[in-house]
N, C-alpha and C positions, 0 to 999 in steps of 0.2 A: 778336618769335617771331612765328611764324603758328601757327597750332592743333596747322597737321597736323606743326608738330617736334617740342612739347610731346607732342604722339598719339606719335610715333616714337620720343622718347628712354622718356615711360612704360613703354612697351612694351618698350625693352631693357631699362631700369633690373627689371623687370616679369619681362623671362629671363632677366638676371641671379642675379635673390633664385634663382628656379625654378633655373635652373644648380647655384648655392651651397648650399641645400638637396639635391637630389637628388647631390650631391658628398660633402654633410657624411654624408647618409644612407648609402650604399655605402662610405665613409670607418668611418663604426663598426658599420655590418653585416662588412666585414672584419675591422675589432680584436677582436670579438663572436666571429666562429668562428674565428680565432688565437689568443685566451688556450681557447677551448673547448679546442683542439687542441692546446694543451699543455698546461691541463690534462691530457685524457684520458691524453698520452705521460706526465707523472705518473704517474700511475692506472699506469701497464702496469708505468713501471718501477719504483717500487713494488712492484708484484705479482710482476715478474721478481726481485727479489733476493727476496723473499718464499720464492719457490722456489728461487733459490739456496740461501739459507740452511736448507729444510728438506730440501734436496739433499744441505748436507754432514754434518746430523745425524744423516741417514739411512744416508750412506757411513761415517760415524766411530761408528754404534754397528755398523753390518757389521763394522767393524774391529774391536769389541769383542768384539765375536761370537763369529770366525774367532781370534780369538785364544782366548776361554776355551774353545773347542771340541779350539782344539790343547792345550793344560793338560789341557783331561779326558782328550783321545788319550793323552797324555803318562804321565796318570795310571794309568788302565786298563790301556798297557801292563807300566808296572810291577806290580800289584797280578797279572797273567796271568805276568808270572815269578816270584814271588814262590807262584802259588799250585803251577806248573808245579815249583819248589823243594821245597815244601813236601811235594806229592806224589809228588814221586821221592823225599826223606826217609821218605816213610812208606812205601814198598816197598820201600828195604831195611829200615826196622824189622820189618817182618813177614817 
């Protein structure tokens, strides 16, 4: 083999090594970016789940408040009816 052939083979081998290094670097970069995107997506999903849980708790608290207000309103109506009865009885007694 002539020295020119050795030079071409050396150049081809160097180019192959450089290309393999470049392809590996691109693959690793893409892999890191994908992992970061997945982690961000998981964080977002966890945050969304937490907001859903808090929203459900707020709705439940509002429902309990509405029930209590309805109960209080019924009791006030009953007390007003009793007061009217007492006022009517007091007027009859006078």
